[in-house]
All heavy atoms as a GROMACS GRO file, in nm:
protein
  543
    1MET      N    1  -0.156  -3.194  -1.276
    1MET     CA    2  -0.187  -3.131  -1.400
    1MET      C    3  -0.303  -3.206  -1.466
    1MET      O    4  -0.306  -3.328  -1.469
    1MET     CB    5  -0.066  -3.134  -1.494
    1MET     CG    6  -0.100  -3.078  -1.629
    1MET     SD    7   0.018  -3.123  -1.756
    1MET     CE    8   0.131  -2.992  -1.750
    2PHE      N    9  -0.402  -3.129  -1.517
    2PHE     CA   10  -0.516  -3.188  -1.585
    2PHE      C   11  -0.506  -3.156  -1.734
    2PHE      O   12  -0.480  -3.044  -1.772
    2PHE     CB   13  -0.647  -3.130  -1.532
    2PHE     CG   14  -0.674  -3.167  -1.390
    2PHE    CD1   15  -0.644  -3.080  -1.287
    2PHE    CD2   16  -0.729  -3.291  -1.361
    2PHE    CE1   17  -0.668  -3.114  -1.156
    2PHE    CE2   18  -0.755  -3.326  -1.230
    2PHE     CZ   19  -0.724  -3.239  -1.128
    3ARG      N   20  -0.525  -3.255  -1.815
    3ARG     CA   21  -0.527  -3.234  -1.960
    3ARG      C   22  -0.673  -3.235  -2.006
    3ARG      O   23  -0.746  -3.328  -1.980
    3ARG     CB   24  -0.449  -3.341  -2.032
    3ARG     CG   25  -0.302  -3.332  -2.003
    3ARG     CD   26  -0.226  -3.422  -2.099
    3ARG     NE   27  -0.086  -3.420  -2.067
    3ARG     CZ   28   0.002  -3.337  -2.122
    3ARG    NH1   29  -0.038  -3.250  -2.213
    3ARG    NH2   30   0.127  -3.341  -2.089
    4LEU      N   31  -0.711  -3.128  -2.075
    4LEU     CA   32  -0.846  -3.118  -2.129
    4LEU      C   33  -0.842  -3.141  -2.279
    4LEU      O   34  -0.742  -3.111  -2.344
    4LEU     CB   35  -0.904  -2.979  -2.101
    4LEU     CG   36  -0.927  -2.942  -1.955
    4LEU    CD1   37  -0.972  -2.798  -1.945
    4LEU    CD2   38  -1.030  -3.034  -1.892
    5PRO      N   39  -0.949  -3.190  -2.335
    5PRO     CA   40  -0.955  -3.201  -2.481
    5PRO      C   41  -0.941  -3.063  -2.545
    5PRO      O   42  -0.968  -2.961  -2.482
    5PRO     CB   43  -1.093  -3.259  -2.508
    5PRO     CG   44  -1.141  -3.312  -2.378
    5PRO     CD   45  -1.068  -3.239  -2.270
    6SER      N   46  -0.900  -3.059  -2.670
    6SER     CA   47  -0.877  -2.931  -2.736
    6SER      C   48  -1.006  -2.849  -2.751
    6SER      O   49  -1.001  -2.728  -2.756
    6SER     CB   50  -0.815  -2.954  -2.873
    6SER     OG   51  -0.898  -3.036  -2.952
    7TYR      N   52  -1.120  -2.915  -2.758
    7TYR     CA   53  -1.246  -2.843  -2.773
    7TYR      C   54  -1.339  -2.883  -2.659
    7TYR      O   55  -1.391  -2.994  -2.655
    7TYR     CB   56  -1.310  -2.878  -2.907
    7TYR     CG   57  -1.442  -2.808  -2.930
    7TYR    CD1   58  -1.447  -2.671  -2.954
    7TYR    CD2   59  -1.561  -2.878  -2.926
    7TYR    CE1   60  -1.567  -2.607  -2.974
    7TYR    CE2   61  -1.682  -2.814  -2.946
    7TYR     CZ   62  -1.684  -2.678  -2.970
    7TYR     OH   63  -1.803  -2.614  -2.990
    8VAL      N   64  -1.354  -2.793  -2.562
    8VAL     CA   65  -1.439  -2.819  -2.447
    8VAL      C   66  -1.534  -2.699  -2.429
    8VAL      O   67  -1.511  -2.612  -2.346
    8VAL     CB   68  -1.355  -2.840  -2.319
    8VAL    CG1   69  -1.442  -2.884  -2.203
    8VAL    CG2   70  -1.244  -2.938  -2.342
    9PRO      N   71  -1.640  -2.690  -2.510
    9PRO     CA   72  -1.727  -2.573  -2.502
    9PRO      C   73  -1.794  -2.558  -2.366
    9PRO      O   74  -1.825  -2.446  -2.325
    9PRO     CB   75  -1.830  -2.597  -2.613
    9PRO     CG   76  -1.823  -2.741  -2.643
    9PRO     CD   77  -1.684  -2.786  -2.609
   10ASP      N   78  -1.815  -2.669  -2.295
   10ASP     CA   79  -1.880  -2.660  -2.164
   10ASP      C   80  -1.792  -2.592  -2.060
   10ASP      O   81  -1.842  -2.542  -1.960
   10ASP     CB   82  -1.918  -2.799  -2.113
   10ASP     CG   83  -2.020  -2.866  -2.202
   10ASP    OD1   84  -2.088  -2.793  -2.278
   10ASP    OD2   85  -2.031  -2.989  -2.197
   11LEU      N   86  -1.661  -2.591  -2.082
   11LEU     CA   87  -1.569  -2.531  -1.986
   11LEU      C   88  -1.507  -2.401  -2.036
   11LEU      O   89  -1.422  -2.343  -1.970
   11LEU     CB   90  -1.458  -2.630  -1.952
   11LEU     CG   91  -1.503  -2.762  -1.889
   11LEU    CD1   92  -1.384  -2.853  -1.870
   11LEU    CD2   93  -1.574  -2.738  -1.759
   12ASN      N   94  -1.545  -2.356  -2.155
   12ASN     CA   95  -1.483  -2.240  -2.216
   12ASN      C   96  -1.587  -2.130  -2.238
   12ASN      O   97  -1.669  -2.139  -2.330
   12ASN     CB   98  -1.420  -2.282  -2.349
   12ASN     CG   99  -1.336  -2.173  -2.410
   12ASN    OD1  100  -1.338  -2.059  -2.366
   12ASN    ND2  101  -1.261  -2.208  -2.512
   13PRO      N  102  -1.584  -2.023  -2.157
   13PRO     CA  103  -1.683  -1.916  -2.172
   13PRO      C  104  -1.674  -1.844  -2.307
   13PRO      O  105  -1.771  -1.786  -2.353
   13PRO     CB  106  -1.653  -1.821  -2.056
   13PRO     CG  107  -1.519  -1.856  -2.007
   13PRO     CD  108  -1.492  -1.998  -2.046
   14THR      N  109  -1.558  -1.852  -2.372
   14THR     CA  110  -1.542  -1.789  -2.503
   14THR      C  111  -1.639  -1.849  -2.604
   14THR      O  112  -1.691  -1.780  -2.691
   14THR     CB  113  -1.398  -1.805  -2.552
   14THR    OG1  114  -1.310  -1.755  -2.454
   14THR    CG2  115  -1.375  -1.731  -2.682
   15GLU      N  116  -1.665  -1.979  -2.592
   15GLU     CA  117  -1.759  -2.044  -2.684
   15GLU      C  118  -1.898  -1.984  -2.670
   15GLU      O  119  -1.970  -1.968  -2.769
   15GLU     CB  120  -1.764  -2.194  -2.658
   15GLU     CG  121  -1.635  -2.266  -2.688
   15GLU     CD  122  -1.596  -2.260  -2.834
   15GLU    OE1  123  -1.685  -2.249  -2.921
   15GLU    OE2  124  -1.476  -2.267  -2.862
   16GLY      N  125  -1.938  -1.948  -2.549
   16GLY     CA  126  -2.068  -1.884  -2.529
   16GLY      C  127  -2.074  -1.747  -2.592
   16GLY      O  128  -2.176  -1.710  -2.652
   17VAL      N  129  -1.966  -1.672  -2.582
   17VAL     CA  130  -1.961  -1.539  -2.643
   17VAL      C  131  -1.971  -1.551  -2.794
   17VAL      O  132  -2.047  -1.480  -2.859
   17VAL     CB  133  -1.833  -1.464  -2.601
   17VAL    CG1  134  -1.820  -1.333  -2.677
   17VAL    CG2  135  -1.833  -1.438  -2.451
   18TRP      N  136  -1.894  -1.644  -2.853
   18TRP     CA  137  -1.900  -1.661  -2.999
   18TRP      C  138  -2.037  -1.709  -3.042
   18TRP      O  139  -2.084  -1.674  -3.150
   18TRP     CB  140  -1.791  -1.757  -3.047
   18TRP     CG  141  -1.659  -1.688  -3.057
   18TRP    CD1  142  -1.546  -1.718  -2.988
   18TRP    CD2  143  -1.626  -1.575  -3.139
   18TRP    NE1  144  -1.446  -1.630  -3.022
   18TRP    CE2  145  -1.492  -1.541  -3.114
   18TRP    CE3  146  -1.698  -1.498  -3.230
   18TRP    CZ2  147  -1.428  -1.436  -3.178
   18TRP    CZ3  148  -1.634  -1.392  -3.294
   18TRP    CH2  149  -1.501  -1.362  -3.267
   19SER      N  150  -2.104  -1.786  -2.958
   19SER     CA  151  -2.239  -1.829  -2.991
   19SER      C  152  -2.333  -1.709  -3.000
   19SER      O  153  -2.416  -1.700  -3.092
   19SER     CB  154  -2.289  -1.927  -2.884
   19SER     OG  155  -2.422  -1.959  -2.906
   20LEU      N  156  -2.318  -1.614  -2.909
   20LEU     CA  157  -2.399  -1.491  -2.913
   20LEU      C  158  -2.371  -1.412  -3.040
   20LEU      O  159  -2.462  -1.360  -3.105
   20LEU     CB  160  -2.371  -1.404  -2.790
   20LEU     CG  161  -2.416  -1.458  -2.655
   20LEU    CD1  162  -2.364  -1.368  -2.544
   20LEU    CD2  163  -2.567  -1.470  -2.650
   21VAL      N  164  -2.243  -1.401  -3.077
   21VAL     CA  165  -2.206  -1.326  -3.198
   21VAL      C  166  -2.263  -1.396  -3.321
   21VAL      O  167  -2.322  -1.332  -3.408
   21VAL     CB  168  -2.052  -1.312  -3.209
   21VAL    CG1  169  -2.013  -1.253  -3.344
   21VAL    CG2  170  -1.998  -1.226  -3.097
   22LYS      N  171  -2.246  -1.528  -3.327
   22LYS     CA  172  -2.294  -1.601  -3.445
   22LYS      C  173  -2.445  -1.589  -3.461
   22LYS      O  174  -2.494  -1.574  -3.573
   22LYS     CB  175  -2.253  -1.748  -3.437
   22LYS     CG  176  -2.105  -1.769  -3.463
   22LYS     CD  177  -2.070  -1.916  -3.476
   22LYS     CE  178  -2.069  -1.982  -3.341
   22LYS     NZ  179  -2.020  -2.121  -3.347
   23ARG      N  180  -2.518  -1.593  -3.351
   23ARG     CA  181  -2.664  -1.578  -3.359
   23ARG      C  182  -2.702  -1.440  -3.412
   23ARG      O  183  -2.798  -1.426  -3.487
   23ARG     CB  184  -2.728  -1.600  -3.223
   23ARG     CG  185  -2.763  -1.745  -3.200
   23ARG     CD  186  -2.842  -1.762  -3.073
   23ARG     NE  187  -2.745  -1.800  -2.970
   23ARG     CZ  188  -2.759  -1.778  -2.843
   23ARG    NH1  189  -2.866  -1.718  -2.797
   23ARG    NH2  190  -2.668  -1.816  -2.757
   24SER      N  191  -2.627  -1.337  -3.372
   24SER     CA  192  -2.660  -1.202  -3.417
   24SER      C  193  -2.622  -1.180  -3.564
   24SER      O  194  -2.669  -1.086  -3.626
   24SER     CB  195  -2.592  -1.098  -3.328
   24SER     OG  196  -2.453  -1.098  -3.348
   25LEU      N  197  -2.539  -1.268  -3.618
   25LEU     CA  198  -2.498  -1.257  -3.758
   25LEU      C  199  -2.571  -1.356  -3.849
   25LEU      O  200  -2.531  -1.376  -3.964
   25LEU     CB  201  -2.346  -1.281  -3.770
   25LEU     CG  202  -2.256  -1.181  -3.702
   25LEU    CD1  203  -2.112  -1.228  -3.708
   25LEU    CD2  204  -2.270  -1.044  -3.765
   26ALA      N  205  -2.678  -1.415  -3.801
   26ALA     CA  206  -2.745  -1.522  -3.873
   26ALA      C  207  -2.786  -1.484  -4.015
   26ALA      O  208  -2.769  -1.562  -4.108
   26ALA     CB  209  -2.867  -1.569  -3.794
   27ASN      N  210  -2.838  -1.366  -4.036
   27ASN     CA  211  -2.883  -1.325  -4.169
   27ASN      C  212  -2.796  -1.214  -4.227
   27ASN      O  213  -2.843  -1.133  -4.306
   27ASN     CB  214  -3.029  -1.279  -4.162
   27ASN     CG  215  -3.121  -1.392  -4.129
   27ASN    OD1  216  -3.106  -1.502  -4.181
   27ASN    ND2  217  -3.216  -1.367  -4.040
   28PHE      N  218  -2.671  -1.212  -4.191
   28PHE     CA  219  -2.579  -1.107  -4.233
   28PHE      C  220  -2.498  -1.152  -4.355
   28PHE      O  221  -2.452  -1.266  -4.360
   28PHE     CB  222  -2.484  -1.072  -4.118
   28PHE     CG  223  -2.372  -0.981  -4.156
   28PHE    CD1  224  -2.396  -0.848  -4.181
   28PHE    CD2  225  -2.244  -1.030  -4.169
   28PHE    CE1  226  -2.292  -0.764  -4.217
   28PHE    CE2  227  -2.140  -0.947  -4.205
   28PHE     CZ  228  -2.165  -0.814  -4.229
   29THR      N  229  -2.485  -1.064  -4.452
   29THR     CA  230  -2.400  -1.090  -4.568
   29THR      C  231  -2.301  -0.975  -4.577
   29THR      O  232  -2.340  -0.859  -4.591
   29THR     CB  233  -2.483  -1.096  -4.697
   29THR    OG1  234  -2.583  -1.196  -4.681
   29THR    CG2  235  -2.396  -1.130  -4.815
   30ALA      N  236  -2.173  -1.007  -4.571
   30ALA     CA  237  -2.068  -0.905  -4.576
   30ALA      C  238  -2.032  -0.873  -4.721
   30ALA      O  239  -2.026  -0.962  -4.806
   30ALA     CB  240  -1.944  -0.952  -4.503
   31ALA      N  241  -2.008  -0.745  -4.746
   31ALA     CA  242  -1.964  -0.702  -4.880
   31ALA      C  243  -1.820  -0.745  -4.905
   31ALA      O  244  -1.783  -0.778  -5.017
   31ALA     CB  245  -1.979  -0.551  -4.893
   32ASN      N  246  -1.739  -0.744  -4.798
   32ASN     CA  247  -1.599  -0.784  -4.809
   32ASN      C  248  -1.546  -0.815  -4.669
   32ASN      O  249  -1.620  -0.802  -4.570
   32ASN     CB  250  -1.515  -0.675  -4.878
   32ASN     CG  251  -1.526  -0.541  -4.809
   32ASN    OD1  252  -1.531  -0.534  -4.687
   32ASN    ND2  253  -1.534  -0.435  -4.887
   33LEU      N  254  -1.422  -0.856  -4.661
   33LEU     CA  255  -1.365  -0.895  -4.532
   33LEU      C  256  -1.359  -0.780  -4.433
   33LEU      O  257  -1.388  -0.797  -4.314
   33LEU     CB  258  -1.226  -0.956  -4.551
   33LEU     CG  259  -1.158  -1.009  -4.427
   33LEU    CD1  260  -1.242  -1.118  -4.361
   33LEU    CD2  261  -1.020  -1.063  -4.460
   34ASP      N  262  -1.325  -0.661  -4.480
   34ASP     CA  263  -1.320  -0.545  -4.391
   34ASP      C  264  -1.456  -0.516  -4.329
   34ASP      O  265  -1.467  -0.482  -4.211
   34ASP     CB  266  -1.270  -0.421  -4.465
   34ASP     CG  267  -1.122  -0.430  -4.501
   34ASP    OD1  268  -1.048  -0.500  -4.429
   34ASP    OD2  269  -1.082  -0.367  -4.601
   35HIS      N  270  -1.560  -0.528  -4.409
   35HIS     CA  271  -1.696  -0.506  -4.359
   35HIS      C  272  -1.729  -0.609  -4.251
   35HIS      O  273  -1.785  -0.576  -4.147
   35HIS     CB  274  -1.795  -0.515  -4.476
   35HIS     CG  275  -1.935  -0.488  -4.437
   35HIS    ND1  276  -2.040  -0.558  -4.489
   35HIS    CD2  277  -1.991  -0.399  -4.351
   35HIS    CE1  278  -2.153  -0.514  -4.437
   35HIS    NE2  279  -2.125  -0.416  -4.353
   36MET      N  280  -1.693  -0.735  -4.276
   36MET     CA  281  -1.718  -0.841  -4.178
   36MET      C  282  -1.646  -0.813  -4.047
   36MET      O  283  -1.704  -0.826  -3.940
   36MET     CB  284  -1.671  -0.976  -4.234
   36MET     CG  285  -1.674  -1.088  -4.134
   36MET     SD  286  -1.837  -1.147  -4.098
   36MET     CE  287  -1.852  -1.270  -4.222
   37VAL      N  288  -1.520  -0.771  -4.054
   37VAL     CA  289  -1.442  -0.742  -3.934
   37VAL      C  290  -1.507  -0.629  -3.855
   37VAL      O  291  -1.521  -0.638  -3.733
   37VAL     CB  292  -1.296  -0.707  -3.972
   37VAL    CG1  293  -1.220  -0.651  -3.852
   37VAL    CG2  294  -1.226  -0.830  -4.028
   38ARG      N  295  -1.550  -0.523  -3.923
   38ARG     CA  296  -1.614  -0.410  -3.854
   38ARG      C  297  -1.741  -0.454  -3.783
   38ARG      O  298  -1.766  -0.417  -3.668
   38ARG     CB  299  -1.645  -0.298  -3.953
   38ARG     CG  300  -1.526  -0.215  -3.993
   38ARG     CD  301  -1.566  -0.085  -4.064
   38ARG     NE  302  -1.669  -0.101  -4.166
   38ARG     CZ  303  -1.646  -0.128  -4.295
   38ARG    NH1  304  -1.522  -0.145  -4.337
   38ARG    NH2  305  -1.745  -0.138  -4.380
   39VAL      N  306  -1.823  -0.534  -3.849
   39VAL     CA  307  -1.949  -0.577  -3.791
   39VAL      C  308  -1.925  -0.669  -3.671
   39VAL      O  309  -1.989  -0.654  -3.566
   39VAL     CB  310  -2.038  -0.646  -3.897
   39VAL    CG1  311  -2.159  -0.711  -3.834
   39VAL    CG2  312  -2.081  -0.544  -4.002
   40VAL      N  313  -1.831  -0.762  -3.682
   40VAL     CA  314  -1.802  -0.853  -3.570
   40VAL      C  315  -1.748  -0.774  -3.451
   40VAL      O  316  -1.788  -0.798  -3.337
   40VAL     CB  317  -1.704  -0.965  -3.613
   40VAL    CG1  318  -1.654  -1.043  -3.492
   40VAL    CG2  319  -1.771  -1.058  -3.712
   41LYS      N  320  -1.660  -0.679  -3.475
   41LYS     CA  321  -1.608  -0.595  -3.366
   41LYS      C  322  -1.721  -0.519  -3.298
   41LYS      O  323  -1.725  -0.506  -3.176
   41LYS     CB  324  -1.503  -0.498  -3.417
   41LYS     CG  325  -1.369  -0.561  -3.442
   41LYS     CD  326  -1.267  -0.457  -3.487
   41LYS     CE  327  -1.132  -0.518  -3.508
   41LYS     NZ  328  -1.032  -0.418  -3.550
   42ARG      N  329  -1.814  -0.467  -3.378
   42ARG     CA  330  -1.928  -0.393  -3.323
   42ARG      C  331  -2.015  -0.485  -3.237
   42ARG      O  332  -2.058  -0.447  -3.128
   42ARG     CB  333  -2.011  -0.332  -3.436
   42ARG     CG  334  -2.115  -0.235  -3.387
   42ARG     CD  335  -2.193  -0.167  -3.500
   42ARG     NE  336  -2.110  -0.123  -3.609
   42ARG     CZ  337  -2.130  -0.157  -3.737
   42ARG    NH1  338  -2.231  -0.234  -3.771
   42ARG    NH2  339  -2.050  -0.113  -3.831
   43LYS      N  340  -2.039  -0.607  -3.284
   43LYS     CA  341  -2.119  -0.703  -3.207
   43LYS      C  342  -2.049  -0.739  -3.076
   43LYS      O  343  -2.113  -0.749  -2.971
   43LYS     CB  344  -2.145  -0.830  -3.288
   43LYS     CG  345  -2.220  -0.808  -3.416
   43LYS     CD  346  -2.363  -0.770  -3.391
   43LYS     CE  347  -2.438  -0.758  -3.523
   43LYS     NZ  348  -2.573  -0.710  -3.507
   44LEU      N  349  -1.918  -0.760  -3.081
   44LEU     CA  350  -1.843  -0.791  -2.958
   44LEU      C  351  -1.847  -0.675  -2.860
   44LEU      O  352  -1.858  -0.695  -2.739
   44LEU     CB  353  -1.698  -0.828  -2.992
   44LEU     CG  354  -1.678  -0.964  -3.056
   44LEU    CD1  355  -1.535  -0.977  -3.109
   44LEU    CD2  356  -1.709  -1.075  -2.959
   45LYS      N  357  -1.840  -0.553  -2.910
   45LYS     CA  358  -1.847  -0.434  -2.825
   45LYS      C  359  -1.983  -0.427  -2.756
   45LYS      O  360  -1.992  -0.396  -2.637
   45LYS     CB  361  -1.822  -0.309  -2.908
   45LYS     CG  362  -1.818  -0.180  -2.827
   45LYS     CD  363  -1.702  -0.174  -2.735
   45LYS     CE  364  -1.585  -0.110  -2.804
   45LYS     NZ  365  -1.473  -0.085  -2.714
   46LYS      N  366  -2.091  -0.459  -2.829
   46LYS     CA  367  -2.224  -0.458  -2.769
   46LYS      C  368  -2.234  -0.561  -2.657
   46LYS      O  369  -2.291  -0.534  -2.552
   46LYS     CB  370  -2.331  -0.487  -2.875
   46LYS     CG  371  -2.366  -0.370  -2.960
   46LYS     CD  372  -2.481  -0.407  -3.053
   46LYS     CE  373  -2.523  -0.288  -3.135
   46LYS     NZ  374  -2.637  -0.320  -3.223
   47ILE      N  375  -2.179  -0.679  -2.682
   47ILE     CA  376  -2.183  -0.784  -2.579
   47ILE      C  377  -2.102  -0.741  -2.457
   47ILE      O  378  -2.140  -0.767  -2.344
   47ILE     CB  379  -2.130  -0.918  -2.637
   47ILE    CG1  380  -2.229  -0.971  -2.740
   47ILE    CG2  381  -2.108  -1.019  -2.526
   47ILE    CD1  382  -2.176  -1.088  -2.819
   48GLN      N  383  -1.991  -0.673  -2.480
   48GLN     CA  384  -1.906  -0.626  -2.370
   48GLN      C  385  -1.984  -0.533  -2.276
   48GLN      O  386  -1.960  -0.532  -2.156
   48GLN     CB  387  -1.785  -0.552  -2.427
   48GLN     CG  388  -1.689  -0.501  -2.324
   48GLN     CD  389  -1.574  -0.426  -2.388
   48GLN    OE1  390  -1.572  -0.401  -2.508
   48GLN    NE2  391  -1.477  -0.389  -2.308
   49HIS      N  392  -2.078  -0.459  -2.331
   49HIS     CA  393  -2.156  -0.364  -2.251
   49HIS      C  394  -2.285  -0.427  -2.196
   49HIS      O  395  -2.370  -0.356  -2.144
   49HIS     CB  396  -2.188  -0.239  -2.332
   49HIS     CG  397  -2.065  -0.161  -2.366
   49HIS    ND1  398  -1.991  -0.094  -2.271
   49HIS    CD2  399  -2.000  -0.142  -2.483
   49HIS    CE1  400  -1.888  -0.035  -2.328
   49HIS    NE2  401  -1.890  -0.064  -2.458
   50ARG      N  402  -2.299  -0.558  -2.210
   50ARG     CA  403  -2.414  -0.630  -2.154
   50ARG      C  404  -2.360  -0.735  -2.057
   50ARG      O  405  -2.346  -0.852  -2.091
   50ARG     CB  406  -2.494  -0.696  -2.266
   50ARG     CG  407  -2.564  -0.593  -2.352
   50ARG     CD  408  -2.637  -0.649  -2.471
   50ARG     NE  409  -2.679  -0.788  -2.461
   50ARG     CZ  410  -2.685  -0.870  -2.564
   50ARG    NH1  411  -2.652  -0.830  -2.684
   50ARG    NH2  412  -2.727  -0.994  -2.549
   51PRO      N  413  -2.329  -0.694  -1.935
   51PRO     CA  414  -2.267  -0.787  -1.839
   51PRO      C  415  -2.354  -0.909  -1.808
   51PRO      O  416  -2.302  -1.014  -1.774
   51PRO     CB  417  -2.242  -0.703  -1.714
   51PRO     CG  418  -2.321  -0.579  -1.731
   51PRO     CD  419  -2.347  -0.561  -1.878
   52GLN      N  420  -2.486  -0.896  -1.822
   52GLN     CA  421  -2.573  -1.011  -1.796
   52GLN      C  422  -2.545  -1.123  -1.897
   52GLN      O  423  -2.546  -1.241  -1.863
   52GLN     CB  424  -2.721  -0.973  -1.803
   52GLN     CG  425  -2.762  -0.865  -1.706
   52GLN     CD  426  -2.735  -0.724  -1.759
   52GLN    OE1  427  -2.686  -0.705  -1.869
   52GLN    NE2  428  -2.767  -0.625  -1.678
   53SER      N  429  -2.520  -1.086  -2.022
   53SER     CA  430  -2.490  -1.185  -2.125
   53SER      C  431  -2.359  -1.255  -2.096
   53SER      O  432  -2.347  -1.377  -2.109
   53SER     CB  433  -2.482  -1.120  -2.263
   53SER     OG  434  -2.607  -1.068  -2.299
   54LEU      N  435  -2.259  -1.177  -2.057
   54LEU     CA  436  -2.129  -1.236  -2.024
   54LEU      C  437  -2.139  -1.325  -1.902
   54LEU      O  438  -2.079  -1.432  -1.896
   54LEU     CB  439  -2.025  -1.126  -2.002
   54LEU     CG  440  -1.985  -1.048  -2.126
   54LEU    CD1  441  -1.893  -0.933  -2.089
   54LEU    CD2  442  -1.922  -1.138  -2.229
   55ALA      N  443  -2.218  -1.282  -1.804
   55ALA     CA  444  -2.236  -1.363  -1.684
   55ALA      C  445  -2.304  -1.496  -1.720
   55ALA      O  446  -2.271  -1.600  -1.664
   55ALA     CB  447  -2.319  -1.288  -1.580
   56GLY      N  448  -2.396  -1.492  -1.816
   56GLY     CA  449  -2.461  -1.615  -1.860
   56GLY      C  450  -2.364  -1.711  -1.925
   56GLY      O  451  -2.371  -1.832  -1.905
   57CYS      N  452  -2.269  -1.657  -2.002
   57CYS     CA  453  -2.166  -1.741  -2.065
   57CYS      C  454  -2.077  -1.805  -1.959
   57CYS      O  455  -2.036  -1.920  -1.972
   57CYS     CB  456  -2.082  -1.659  -2.162
   57CYS     SG  457  -2.174  -1.600  -2.305
   58LEU      N  458  -2.047  -1.731  -1.854
   58LEU     CA  459  -1.964  -1.785  -1.747
   58LEU      C  460  -2.042  -1.884  -1.661
   58LEU      O  461  -1.987  -1.985  -1.618
   58LEU     CB  462  -1.911  -1.672  -1.658
   58LEU     CG  463  -1.800  -1.589  -1.719
   58LEU    CD1  464  -1.773  -1.466  -1.633
   58LEU    CD2  465  -1.674  -1.670  -1.735
   59ALA      N  466  -2.170  -1.858  -1.640
   59ALA     CA  467  -2.251  -1.945  -1.554
   59ALA      C  468  -2.260  -2.086  -1.612
   59ALA      O  469  -2.261  -2.184  -1.538
   59ALA     CB  470  -2.390  -1.887  -1.536
   60GLU      N  471  -2.266  -2.096  -1.743
   60GLU     CA  472  -2.273  -2.228  -1.806
   60GLU      C  473  -2.148  -2.311  -1.780
   60GLU      O  474  -2.153  -2.433  -1.785
   60GLU     CB  475  -2.295  -2.213  -1.956
   60GLU     CG  476  -2.434  -2.165  -1.991
   60GLU     CD  477  -2.456  -2.158  -2.140
   60GLU    OE1  478  -2.380  -2.221  -2.216
   60GLU    OE2  479  -2.551  -2.091  -2.180
   61THR      N  480  -2.036  -2.246  -1.755
   61THR     CA  481  -1.911  -2.318  -1.730
   61THR      C  482  -1.895  -2.357  -1.584
   61THR      O  483  -1.810  -2.437  -1.551
   61THR     CB  484  -1.790  -2.233  -1.770
   61THR    OG1  485  -1.782  -2.120  -1.684
   61THR    CG2  486  -1.798  -2.189  -1.914
   62GLY      N  487  -1.975  -2.296  -1.496
   62GLY     CA  488  -1.960  -2.322  -1.354
   62GLY      C  489  -1.862  -2.227  -1.287
   62GLY      O  490  -1.841  -2.234  -1.167
   63LEU      N  491  -1.802  -2.136  -1.367
   63LEU     CA  492  -1.711  -2.037  -1.310
   63LEU      C  493  -1.793  -1.928  -1.243
   63LEU      O  494  -1.908  -1.901  -1.280
   63LEU     CB  495  -1.624  -1.976  -1.421
   63LEU     CG  496  -1.535  -2.073  -1.496
   63LEU    CD1  497  -1.469  -2.002  -1.614
   63LEU    CD2  498  -1.430  -2.130  -1.404
   64ILE      N  499  -1.735  -1.861  -1.147
   64ILE     CA  500  -1.804  -1.758  -1.071
   64ILE      C  501  -1.735  -1.626  -1.094
   64ILE      O  502  -1.613  -1.616  -1.093
   64ILE     CB  503  -1.805  -1.791  -0.919
   64ILE    CG1  504  -1.878  -1.922  -0.896
   64ILE    CG2  505  -1.870  -1.678  -0.841
   64ILE    CD1  506  -1.865  -1.973  -0.754
   65THR      N  507  -1.814  -1.522  -1.113
   65THR     CA  508  -1.759  -1.387  -1.130
   65THR      C  509  -1.853  -1.288  -1.061
   65THR      O  510  -1.969  -1.317  -1.039
   65THR     CB  511  -1.742  -1.351  -1.278
   65THR    OG1  512  -1.680  -1.224  -1.287
   65THR    CG2  513  -1.876  -1.346  -1.350
   66GLU      N  514  -1.799  -1.174  -1.030
   66GLU     CA  515  -1.880  -1.067  -0.972
   66GLU      C  516  -1.899  -0.960  -1.078
   66GLU      O  517  -1.803  -0.916  -1.140
   66GLU     CB  518  -1.813  -1.006  -0.849
   66GLU     CG  519  -1.805  -1.102  -0.732
   66GLU     CD  520  -1.740  -1.038  -0.611
   66GLU    OE1  521  -1.733  -0.914  -0.604
   66GLU    OE2  522  -1.698  -1.112  -0.523
   67ILE      N  523  -2.024  -0.918  -1.100
   67ILE     CA  524  -2.054  -0.813  -1.196
   67ILE      C  525  -2.052  -0.680  -1.123
   67ILE      O  526  -2.122  -0.663  -1.022
   67ILE     CB  527  -2.191  -0.835  -1.261
   67ILE    CG1  528  -2.190  -0.968  -1.336
   67ILE    CG2  529  -2.227  -0.721  -1.353
   67ILE    CD1  530  -2.326  -1.007  -1.391
   68PRO      N  531  -1.970  -0.584  -1.169
   68PRO     CA  532  -1.966  -0.453  -1.102
   68PRO      C  533  -2.100  -0.383  -1.114
   68PRO      O  534  -2.168  -0.393  -1.215
   68PRO     CB  535  -1.857  -0.377  -1.177
   68PRO     CG  536  -1.833  -0.451  -1.303
   68PRO     CD  537  -1.883  -0.590  -1.284
   69SER      N  538  -2.138  -0.310  -1.010
   69SER     CA  539  -2.266  -0.239  -1.009
   69SER      C  540  -2.260  -0.112  -1.087
   69SER      O  541  -2.165  -0.048  -1.101
   69SER     CB  542  -2.307  -0.204  -0.868
   69SER     OG  543  -2.297  -0.315  -0.786
   0.00000   0.00000   0.00000
């Protein structure tokens, strides 16, 4: 069994995805929490449809995945 530190961005592809979301929200101001949730969900949906971006997040971790054609 291997114990990893609680925060290991180099081994966690989720950190790469959140980095993409945070960059896209750099100049965003939400009117309220519901607005923020809608915008973040929309940004995540866009990333989901860009397999190259997701593959880049995985590549940084050293994990291997196959992108469907």
